[in-house]
C-alpha positions as CSV (number, residue, x, y, z in Angstrom):
1,M,10.4,-6.1,-5.2
2,A,6.9,-4.9,-6.7
3,I,5.4,-1.7,-7.7
4,T,1.5,-1.5,-6.6
5,T,-0.7,1.4,-5.6
6,V,-1.8,2.3,-1.8
7,K,-5.1,3.7,-1.1
8,I,-5.2,6.0,1.9
9,G,-8.4,5.7,3.7
10,T,-10.2,8.3,5.7
11,A,-8.0,6.8,8.9
12,G,-5.0,7.8,7.2
13,R,-3.9,3.9,6.7
14,G,-2.6,2.9,3.6
15,Q,-4.4,-0.3,2.3
16,I,-2.0,-2.9,0.2
17,P,-4.0,-5.1,-2.3
18,H,-4.8,-8.6,-1.1
19,S,-3.2,-10.3,-3.7
20,V,0.3,-8.3,-3.4
21,R,0.4,-8.8,0.6
22,Q,0.0,-12.6,-0.5
23,K,2.5,-12.6,-3.5
24,L,5.4,-11.0,-0.9
25,N,4.7,-13.0,2.0
26,I,3.6,-9.7,3.8
27,T,1.9,-10.0,7.4
28,E,0.9,-8.4,10.3
29,G,3.7,-6.8,12.1
30,D,5.8,-6.6,9.1
31,T,7.4,-3.2,8.5
32,L,7.9,-1.7,4.7
33,I,9.9,0.8,3.5
34,V,8.5,2.4,0.6
35,E,9.4,4.8,-1.8
36,I,6.7,7.8,-3.0
37,K,7.0,8.3,-6.6
38,E,3.6,10.1,-7.5
39,I,0.2,10.8,-5.4
40,L,-2.9,10.2,-7.5
41,K,-5.8,12.6,-6.1
42,G,-9.0,11.1,-5.6
43,G,-12.6,11.7,-4.2
44,P,-14.5,14.7,-5.0
């Protein structure tokens, strides 16, 4: 599959980069099974 980063927005939803969604043919309504390996804290 693929390894990528997922950015969490203010609403708590994760954003997967568009290029990754295209490459893996991820479309609206798909369910992803993910493994969280690390959390990189962002923001102030």
